[in-house]
PAFI-355522 format. One line per field, with one value per atom (N, C-alpha, C): residue in one letter; atom name; residue number from 1; x, y, z. Coordinates in nm, 3 decimals. Last residue first. Layout:
<recs>
res <- c(A|...);
atom <- c(CA|...);
n <- c(NUM|...);
u <- c(X|...);
v <- c(Y|...);
w <- c(Z|...);
</recs>
This chain:
<recs>
res <- c(V|V|V|N|N|N|I|I|I|F|F|F|E|E|E|W|W|W|T|T|T|Y|Y|Y|G|G|G|A|A|A|C|C|C|H|H|H|Q|Q|Q|G|G|G|C|C|C|Y|Y|Y|I|I|I|S|S|S|R|R|R|S|S|S|V|V|V|S|S|S|S|S|S|R|R|R|H|H|H|V|V|V|G|G|G|V|V|V|A|A|A|K|K|K|A|A|A|A|A|A|A|A|A|K|K|K|C|C|C|S|S|S|E|E|E|Y|Y|Y|L|L|L|K|K|K|G|G|G|D|D|D|S|S|S|R|R|R|R|R|R|V|V|V|P|P|P|L|L|L|V|V|V|R|R|R|R|R|R|L|L|L|G|G|G|H|H|H|R|R|R|G|G|G|M|M|M|D|D|D|E|E|E|M|M|M|N|N|N|S|S|S|K|K|K|H|H|H|T|T|T|D|D|D|W|W|W|R|R|R|L|L|L|N|N|N|L|L|L|L|L|L|Q|Q|Q|N|N|N|N|N|N|V|V|V|H|H|H|V|V|V|G|G|G|D|D|D|N|N|N|H|H|H|C|C|C|A|A|A|E|E|E|L|L|L|G|G|G|K|K|K|P|P|P|C|C|C|R|R|R|G|G|G|I|I|I|F|F|F|A|A|A|E|E|E|L|L|L|V|V|V|L|L|L|Q|Q|Q|H|H|H|V|V|V|T|T|T|R|R|R|T|T|T|V|V|V|R|R|R|H|H|H|G|G|G|I|I|I|R|R|R|C|C|C|L|L|L|L|L|L|V|V|V|Q|Q|Q|V|V|V|H|H|H|G|G|G|Y|Y|Y|T|T|T|G|G|G|V|V|V|S|S|S|L|L|L|K|K|K|L|L|L|I|I|I|R|R|R|N|N|N|R|R|R|V|V|V|T|T|T|Q|Q|Q|P|P|P|Y|Y|Y|G|G|G|N|N|N|S|S|S|R|R|R|I|I|I|I|I|I|I|I|I|R|R|R|S|S|S|L|L|L|S|S|S|R|R|R|V|V|V|R|R|R|G|G|G|A|A|A|D|D|D|S|S|S|V|V|V|Q|Q|Q|Y|Y|Y|Y|Y|Y|G|G|G|K|K|K|Y|Y|Y|G|G|G|P|P|P|V|V|V|D|D|D|K|K|K|W|W|W|R|R|R|E|E|E|I|I|I|M|M|M);
atom <- c(N|CA|C|N|CA|C|N|CA|C|N|CA|C|N|CA|C|N|CA|C|N|CA|C|N|CA|C|N|CA|C|N|CA|C|N|CA|C|N|CA|C|N|CA|C|N|CA|C|N|CA|C|N|CA|C|N|CA|C|N|CA|C|N|CA|C|N|CA|C|N|CA|C|N|CA|C|N|CA|C|N|CA|C|N|CA|C|N|CA|C|N|CA|C|N|CA|C|N|CA|C|N|CA|C|N|CA|C|N|CA|C|N|CA|C|N|CA|C|N|CA|C|N|CA|C|N|CA|C|N|CA|C|N|CA|C|N|CA|C|N|CA|C|N|CA|C|N|CA|C|N|CA|C|N|CA|C|N|CA|C|N|CA|C|N|CA|C|N|CA|C|N|CA|C|N|CA|C|N|CA|C|N|CA|C|N|CA|C|N|CA|C|N|CA|C|N|CA|C|N|CA|C|N|CA|C|N|CA|C|N|CA|C|N|CA|C|N|CA|C|N|CA|C|N|CA|C|N|CA|C|N|CA|C|N|CA|C|N|CA|C|N|CA|C|N|CA|C|N|CA|C|N|CA|C|N|CA|C|N|CA|C|N|CA|C|N|CA|C|N|CA|C|N|CA|C|N|CA|C|N|CA|C|N|CA|C|N|CA|C|N|CA|C|N|CA|C|N|CA|C|N|CA|C|N|CA|C|N|CA|C|N|CA|C|N|CA|C|N|CA|C|N|CA|C|N|CA|C|N|CA|C|N|CA|C|N|CA|C|N|CA|C|N|CA|C|N|CA|C|N|CA|C|N|CA|C|N|CA|C|N|CA|C|N|CA|C|N|CA|C|N|CA|C|N|CA|C|N|CA|C|N|CA|C|N|CA|C|N|CA|C|N|CA|C|N|CA|C|N|CA|C|N|CA|C|N|CA|C|N|CA|C|N|CA|C|N|CA|C|N|CA|C|N|CA|C|N|CA|C|N|CA|C|N|CA|C|N|CA|C|N|CA|C|N|CA|C|N|CA|C|N|CA|C|N|CA|C|N|CA|C|N|CA|C|N|CA|C|N|CA|C|N|CA|C|N|CA|C|N|CA|C|N|CA|C|N|CA|C|N|CA|C|N|CA|C|N|CA|C|N|CA|C|N|CA|C|N|CA|C|N|CA|C|N|CA|C|N|CA|C|N|CA|C|N|CA|C|N|CA|C|N|CA|C|N|CA|C|N|CA|C|N|CA|C|N|CA|C|N|CA|C|N|CA|C|N|CA|C|N|CA|C|N|CA|C|N|CA|C|N|CA|C|N|CA|C|N|CA|C|N|CA|C|N|CA|C|N|CA|C|N|CA|C|N|CA|C);
n <- c(171|171|171|170|170|170|169|169|169|168|168|168|167|167|167|166|166|166|165|165|165|164|164|164|163|163|163|162|162|162|161|161|161|160|160|160|159|159|159|158|158|158|157|157|157|156|156|156|155|155|155|154|154|154|153|153|153|152|152|152|151|151|151|150|150|150|149|149|149|148|148|148|147|147|147|146|146|146|145|145|145|144|144|144|143|143|143|142|142|142|141|141|141|140|140|140|139|139|139|138|138|138|137|137|137|136|136|136|135|135|135|134|134|134|133|133|133|132|132|132|131|131|131|130|130|130|129|129|129|128|128|128|127|127|127|126|126|126|125|125|125|124|124|124|123|123|123|122|122|122|121|121|121|120|120|120|119|119|119|118|118|118|117|117|117|116|116|116|115|115|115|114|114|114|113|113|113|112|112|112|111|111|111|110|110|110|109|109|109|108|108|108|107|107|107|106|106|106|105|105|105|104|104|104|103|103|103|102|102|102|101|101|101|100|100|100|99|99|99|98|98|98|97|97|97|96|96|96|95|95|95|94|94|94|93|93|93|92|92|92|91|91|91|90|90|90|89|89|89|88|88|88|87|87|87|86|86|86|85|85|85|84|84|84|83|83|83|82|82|82|81|81|81|80|80|80|79|79|79|78|78|78|77|77|77|76|76|76|75|75|75|74|74|74|73|73|73|72|72|72|71|71|71|70|70|70|69|69|69|68|68|68|67|67|67|66|66|66|65|65|65|64|64|64|63|63|63|62|62|62|61|61|61|60|60|60|59|59|59|58|58|58|57|57|57|56|56|56|55|55|55|54|54|54|53|53|53|52|52|52|51|51|51|50|50|50|49|49|49|48|48|48|47|47|47|46|46|46|45|45|45|44|44|44|43|43|43|42|42|42|41|41|41|40|40|40|39|39|39|38|38|38|37|37|37|36|36|36|35|35|35|34|34|34|33|33|33|32|32|32|31|31|31|30|30|30|29|29|29|28|28|28|27|27|27|26|26|26|25|25|25|24|24|24|23|23|23|22|22|22|21|21|21|20|20|20|19|19|19|18|18|18|17|17|17|16|16|16|15|15|15|14|14|14|13|13|13|12|12|12|11|11|11|10|10|10|9|9|9|8|8|8|7|7|7|6|6|6|5|5|5|4|4|4|3|3|3|2|2|2|1|1|1);
u <- c(-0.836|-0.921|-0.837|-0.765|-0.710|-0.793|-0.926|-0.929|-0.877|-0.808|-0.841|-0.844|-0.959|-0.851|-0.902|-1.014|-1.051|-0.932|-1.169|-1.047|-1.088|-1.428|-1.378|-1.237|-1.538|-1.535|-1.481|-1.497|-1.635|-1.640|-1.179|-1.272|-1.412|-0.846|-0.986|-1.071|-0.547|-0.633|-0.773|-0.360|-0.397|-0.482|-0.305|-0.237|-0.270|-0.455|-0.313|-0.238|-0.715|-0.647|-0.496|-0.771|-0.776|-0.699|-0.764|-0.662|-0.655|-0.999|-0.870|-0.756|-1.190|-1.175|-1.038|-1.147|-1.133|-1.115|-1.209|-1.068|-1.045|-1.487|-1.410|-1.262|-1.640|-1.581|-1.494|-1.917|-1.793|-1.744|-2.133|-2.152|-2.026|-2.126|-2.102|-2.107|-2.187|-2.264|-2.247|-1.993|-2.134|-2.217|-1.765|-1.778|-1.923|-1.818|-1.803|-1.824|-1.816|-1.938|-1.935|-1.548|-1.659|-1.789|-1.401|-1.391|-1.510|-1.616|-1.512|-1.506|-1.795|-1.731|-1.619|-1.757|-1.805|-1.729|-1.840|-1.770|-1.838|-1.789|-1.878|-1.797|-1.613|-1.628|-1.718|-1.553|-1.657|-1.689|-1.363|-1.318|-1.425|-1.447|-1.428|-1.406|-1.298|-1.365|-1.342|-1.334|-1.280|-1.363|-1.228|-1.326|-1.257|-1.074|-1.062|-1.172|-1.059|-1.137|-1.133|-0.779|-0.858|-0.932|-0.648|-0.723|-0.809|-0.534|-0.450|-0.519|-0.663|-0.617|-0.529|-0.779|-0.639|-0.581|-1.028|-1.018|-0.876|-0.951|-1.013|-1.002|-0.862|-0.767|-0.821|-1.105|-0.992|-0.894|-1.240|-1.294|-1.185|-1.080|-1.088|-1.143|-1.133|-0.996|-0.996|-1.406|-1.360|-1.219|-1.391|-1.467|-1.420|-1.250|-1.190|-1.260|-1.272|-1.320|-1.246|-0.994|-1.122|-1.158|-0.765|-0.830|-0.963|-0.525|-0.647|-0.686|-0.272|-0.320|-0.448|-0.152|-0.196|-0.261|-0.061|-0.170|-0.227|0.160|0.037|-0.082|0.320|0.302|0.166|0.395|0.347|0.341|0.397|0.375|0.311|0.397|0.522|0.511|0.148|0.183|0.312|-0.074|0.068|0.116|-0.334|-0.312|-0.167|-0.387|-0.348|-0.322|-0.457|-0.549|-0.517|-0.427|-0.350|-0.445|-0.540|-0.562|-0.474|-0.571|-0.494|-0.513|-0.906|-0.769|-0.702|-1.168|-1.106|-0.964|-1.266|-1.334|-1.275|-1.178|-1.223|-1.299|-0.930|-1.062|-1.104|-0.593|-0.690|-0.823|-0.484|-0.498|-0.607|-0.397|-0.439|-0.455|-0.264|-0.411|-0.461|0.015|-0.041|-0.194|0.072|0.142|0.069|-0.094|-0.104|-0.041|-0.004|-0.141|-0.155|0.265|0.235|0.094|0.230|0.301|0.269|0.100|0.030|0.097|0.302|0.177|0.095|0.503|0.524|0.392|0.449|0.433|0.437|0.699|0.575|0.570|0.841|0.834|0.698|1.017|0.885|0.896|1.208|1.202|1.063|1.336|1.217|1.205|1.540|1.564|1.448|1.428|1.460|1.471|1.309|1.307|1.327|1.308|1.360|1.358|1.160|1.176|1.221|1.193|1.216|1.242|0.942|1.064|1.072|0.799|0.804|0.939|0.569|0.699|0.694|0.393|0.393|0.532|0.384|0.425|0.423|0.332|0.222|0.255|0.584|0.520|0.413|0.763|0.712|0.641|1.055|0.921|0.879|1.221|1.215|1.071|1.434|1.302|1.310|1.665|1.644|1.508|1.618|1.625|1.602|1.826|1.709|1.723|1.949|1.969|1.835|2.121|2.010|2.041|2.304|2.293|2.166|2.354|2.283|2.260|2.622|2.546|2.486|2.626|2.653|2.565|2.771|2.682|2.724|2.792|2.856|2.756|2.667|2.670|2.732|2.625|2.748|2.765|2.401|2.384|2.508|2.424|2.436|2.420|2.221|2.311|2.308|2.218|2.159|2.264|2.144|2.244|2.171|2.040|2.018|2.132|1.884|2.007|1.971|1.624|1.672|1.797|1.566|1.592|1.648|1.299|1.435|1.444|1.126|1.137|1.281|0.904|1.037|1.037|0.668|0.680|0.819|0.624|0.669|0.690|0.579|0.460|0.495|0.792|0.761|0.634|0.849|0.805|0.767|1.097|1.000|0.969|1.200|1.181|1.080|1.259|1.330|1.325|1.095|1.235|1.321|0.823|0.868|1.011|0.689|0.835|0.889|0.420|0.479|0.630|0.405|0.333|0.390|0.684|0.609|0.538|0.668|0.709|0.621|0.699|0.629|0.679|0.796|0.828|0.746|0.750|0.718|0.745|0.923|0.888|0.865|0.798|0.886|0.833|0.782|0.711|0.807);
v <- c(-2.407|-2.438|-2.441|-2.513|-2.456|-2.502|-2.432|-2.532|-2.466|-2.370|-2.322|-2.441|-2.490|-2.490|-2.431|-2.514|-2.470|-2.480|-2.675|-2.629|-2.602|-2.569|-2.639|-2.593|-2.411|-2.555|-2.636|-2.152|-2.200|-2.352|-2.248|-2.135|-2.194|-2.330|-2.367|-2.240|-2.255|-2.244|-2.295|-2.233|-2.366|-2.365|-1.995|-2.023|-2.161|-1.984|-1.952|-1.993|-2.067|-2.131|-2.109|-1.897|-2.041|-2.114|-1.654|-1.682|-1.832|-1.684|-1.665|-1.702|-1.691|-1.806|-1.801|-1.435|-1.553|-1.678|-1.262|-1.272|-1.392|-1.274|-1.346|-1.357|-1.340|-1.245|-1.321|-1.577|-1.516|-1.415|-1.752|-1.639|-1.582|-1.939|-1.987|-1.874|-1.790|-1.911|-1.958|-1.590|-1.553|-1.674|-1.745|-1.671|-1.634|-1.835|-1.931|-1.862|-1.595|-1.676|-1.776|-1.514|-1.428|-1.508|-1.713|-1.695|-1.615|-1.870|-1.776|-1.776|-2.075|-2.007|-1.913|-2.376|-2.239|-2.171|-2.716|-2.619|-2.483|-2.956|-2.857|-2.751|-3.124|-3.141|-3.040|-3.073|-3.175|-3.193|-2.865|-3.000|-3.108|-2.666|-2.685|-2.834|-2.506|-2.626|-2.635|-2.232|-2.292|-2.414|-2.079|-2.149|-2.211|-1.761|-1.906|-1.967|-1.499|-1.547|-1.699|-1.312|-1.431|-1.468|-1.038|-1.081|-1.200|-0.974|-0.965|-1.015|-0.948|-1.081|-1.081|-0.714|-0.728|-0.864|-0.745|-0.732|-0.756|-0.744|-0.863|-0.862|-0.483|-0.591|-0.722|-0.347|-0.331|-0.447|-0.428|-0.466|-0.455|-0.305|-0.450|-0.501|-0.035|-0.086|-0.239|-0.020|0.000|-0.055|-0.057|-0.150|-0.141|0.166|0.034|-0.068|0.439|0.361|0.227|0.654|0.587|0.504|0.861|0.832|0.765|0.731|0.804|0.772|0.691|0.689|0.770|0.720|0.585|0.578|0.977|0.939|0.800|0.970|1.039|0.996|0.656|0.779|0.838|0.419|0.529|0.661|0.101|0.211|0.327|-0.102|-0.027|0.087|-0.225|-0.149|-0.070|-0.228|-0.254|-0.164|-0.161|-0.274|-0.307|0.065|-0.053|-0.175|0.251|0.224|0.096|0.211|0.207|0.168|0.421|0.310|0.325|0.516|0.529|0.403|0.561|0.513|0.528|0.714|0.674|0.623|0.810|0.695|0.649|1.147|1.044|0.934|1.210|1.235|1.118|1.274|1.167|1.201|1.594|1.491|1.392|1.625|1.675|1.559|1.593|1.598|1.659|1.608|1.661|1.675|1.509|1.628|1.690|1.284|1.394|1.522|1.122|1.173|1.291|1.076|1.138|1.199|0.948|1.076|1.150|0.712|0.809|0.946|0.591|0.626|0.725|0.545|0.648|0.687|0.513|0.457|0.571|0.576|0.613|0.545|0.564|0.496|0.527|0.803|0.752|0.684|0.925|0.850|0.792|1.211|1.125|1.058|1.396|1.270|1.173|1.595|1.624|1.494|1.360|1.504|1.520|1.129|1.164|1.316|0.857|1.002|1.031|0.589|0.631|0.781|0.455|0.534|0.576|0.196|0.283|0.352|0.035|0.100|0.197|-0.262|-0.118|-0.061|-0.526|-0.496|-0.350|-0.559|-0.583|-0.544|-0.496|-0.625|-0.655|-0.280|-0.323|-0.458|-0.209|-0.266|-0.323|0.111|-0.033|-0.080|0.355|0.308|0.159|0.610|0.470|0.428|0.947|0.846|0.706|1.169|1.083|0.971|1.458|1.328|1.256|1.736|1.691|1.552|1.667|1.715|1.661|1.787|1.682|1.738|1.868|1.909|1.786|1.891|1.809|1.859|2.011|2.026|1.934|1.837|1.891|1.905|1.707|1.852|1.916|1.440|1.482|1.634|1.420|1.396|1.435|1.695|1.555|1.541|1.918|1.906|1.760|1.985|1.927|1.925|2.178|2.151|2.098|2.066|2.137|2.103|1.975|2.019|2.099|1.728|1.861|1.897|1.406|1.490|1.622|1.276|1.327|1.406|1.017|1.101|1.146|0.946|0.947|1.043|0.949|0.857|0.845|1.137|1.008|0.905|1.366|1.304|1.171|1.345|1.383|1.313|1.503|1.385|1.431|1.616|1.641|1.509|1.716|1.617|1.665|1.960|1.836|1.740|2.167|2.198|2.076|2.006|2.116|2.154|1.790|1.781|1.889|1.813|1.792|1.786|1.683|1.749|1.711|1.727|1.624|1.695|1.962|1.928|1.818|1.837|1.915|1.870|1.835|1.805|1.894|1.684|1.792|1.746|1.611|1.562|1.683|1.669|1.715|1.667|1.442|1.516|1.550);
w <- c(-0.704|-0.820|-0.944|-0.383|-0.506|-0.625|-0.101|-0.206|-0.331|0.231|0.097|0.002|0.535|0.437|0.306|0.895|0.760|0.668|1.172|1.105|0.961|1.404|1.285|1.252|1.602|1.623|1.507|1.520|1.528|1.539|1.441|1.433|1.428|1.539|1.521|1.517|1.348|1.466|1.434|1.147|1.195|1.320|1.029|1.155|1.212|0.791|0.788|0.914|0.876|0.762|0.770|1.088|1.109|0.999|0.958|1.058|1.085|0.804|0.738|0.834|1.007|0.917|0.851|1.112|1.199|1.115|0.910|0.948|1.040|0.900|0.797|0.832|1.219|1.124|1.026|1.239|1.287|1.183|1.164|1.256|1.317|0.969|1.106|1.210|0.739|0.768|0.913|0.740|0.755|0.797|0.689|0.815|0.842|0.430|0.540|0.674|0.288|0.291|0.406|0.335|0.374|0.387|0.215|0.361|0.412|-0.038|0.008|0.160|-0.092|-0.206|-0.166|0.095|0.085|-0.027|0.188|0.104|0.105|0.444|0.383|0.310|0.582|0.438|0.369|0.841|0.819|0.670|0.825|0.858|0.841|0.533|0.677|0.704|0.262|0.310|0.460|0.028|0.150|0.189|-0.283|-0.201|-0.078|-0.324|-0.322|-0.238|-0.531|-0.419|-0.426|-0.617|-0.643|-0.517|-0.756|-0.637|-0.676|-0.992|-0.873|-0.747|-1.235|-1.195|-1.072|-1.296|-1.337|-1.296|-1.182|-1.327|-1.378|-0.910|-0.969|-1.120|-0.887|-0.865|-0.922|-0.930|-1.023|-1.010|-0.699|-0.830|-0.938|-0.507|-0.508|-0.642|-0.575|-0.581|-0.587|-0.519|-0.656|-0.675|-0.239|-0.323|-0.469|-0.158|-0.139|-0.229|-0.395|-0.281|-0.274|-0.487|-0.512|-0.390|-0.646|-0.518|-0.552|-0.884|-0.850|-0.707|-1.142|-1.003|-0.986|-1.384|-1.349|-1.212|-1.401|-1.491|-1.460|-1.222|-1.185|-1.271|-1.187|-1.264|-1.229|-1.064|-0.982|-1.056|-1.093|-1.187|-1.111|-0.912|-0.925|-1.026|-0.927|-0.807|-0.817|-1.176|-1.157|-1.042|-1.235|-1.145|-1.119|-1.377|-1.454|-1.368|-1.175|-1.286|-1.361|-0.836|-0.961|-1.073|-0.569|-0.661|-0.784|-0.231|-0.355|-0.439|-0.102|-0.094|-0.229|0.101|-0.025|0.000|0.339|0.279|0.148|0.287|0.382|0.308|0.036|0.095|0.184|0.076|0.049|0.116|-0.046|0.059|0.023|-0.398|-0.267|-0.169|-0.644|-0.639|-0.509|-0.598|-0.723|-0.720|-0.338|-0.390|-0.509|-0.312|-0.216|-0.270|-0.528|-0.524|-0.429|-0.448|-0.578|-0.575|-0.199|-0.206|-0.336|-0.279|-0.194|-0.198|-0.427|-0.493|-0.411|-0.235|-0.336|-0.403|0.112|-0.022|-0.123|0.361|0.292|0.157|0.675|0.546|0.485|0.860|0.822|0.686|1.133|1.006|0.985|1.274|1.273|1.136|1.260|1.329|1.332|1.095|1.235|1.316|0.880|0.910|1.060|0.616|0.748|0.764|0.446|0.460|0.602|0.234|0.372|0.373|0.018|0.037|0.184|-0.193|-0.075|-0.064|-0.401|-0.390|-0.274|-0.310|-0.338|-0.317|-0.233|-0.369|-0.406|0.034|-0.058|-0.202|0.156|0.174|0.070|-0.079|0.050|0.045|-0.247|-0.261|-0.127|-0.249|-0.220|-0.239|-0.402|-0.362|-0.332|-0.343|-0.378|-0.322|-0.459|-0.354|-0.409|-0.622|-0.637|-0.535|-0.450|-0.514|-0.523|-0.324|-0.409|-0.462|-0.017|-0.156|-0.222|0.296|0.223|0.084|0.497|0.379|0.314|0.847|0.730|0.617|1.154|1.039|0.924|1.468|1.349|1.234|1.678|1.679|1.556|1.664|1.733|1.734|1.508|1.651|1.731|1.270|1.310|1.461|1.115|1.229|1.274|0.762|0.883|0.993|0.487|0.589|0.712|0.159|0.285|0.381|-0.142|-0.074|0.050|-0.120|-0.160|-0.081|-0.259|-0.142|-0.194|-0.462|-0.445|-0.315|-0.625|-0.506|-0.495|-0.901|-0.841|-0.722|-1.048|-0.935|-0.877|-1.232|-1.285|-1.174|-1.101|-1.159|-1.227|-0.805|-0.943|-0.991|-0.491|-0.565|-0.705|-0.257|-0.363|-0.431|0.076|-0.030|-0.133|0.218|0.244|0.125|0.152|0.174|0.202|0.304|0.218|0.255|0.413|0.400|0.307|0.401|0.533|0.532|0.076|0.185|0.322|-0.121|-0.050|0.065|-0.389|-0.252|-0.196|-0.726|-0.623|-0.487|-1.069|-0.929|-0.836|-1.388|-1.294|-1.151|-1.680|-1.546|-1.455|-2.000|-1.893|-1.758|-2.267|-2.166|-2.050);
</recs>
């Protein structure tokens, strides 16, 4: 199958993304900060893996640098802008597989369900300092009347939440 290339939205004439999940810079002449022109040649860009395991790339235009995830660039170039309320999802759950056939715009709920099916998201039970058990941070937070991020922060940062300390229970 032939790899198809399209301009990265907002970077026409600078960068293109392929349906295989590769990103390339296009040949052009830029003016350096010292005032001298420099020729930038066509080349496939090096990709890196970000904090959450998604492949990302650094794009630069007129001195402004932006790090973007490749799966979003592929979807934006080939499908269109992300509709409100949706996010980029990997059909197979593999964050480094950025082929167009593996990507879709979908809801956050659907994305979390996919991650559960692929074994990428585990809900761990939590215990508060008085020994009471909850099936998840969300359930614990609801029971004590706080936001689930407060319980999570308590676990990771050792802070008190609703008068208790909390911990995950490995199952």
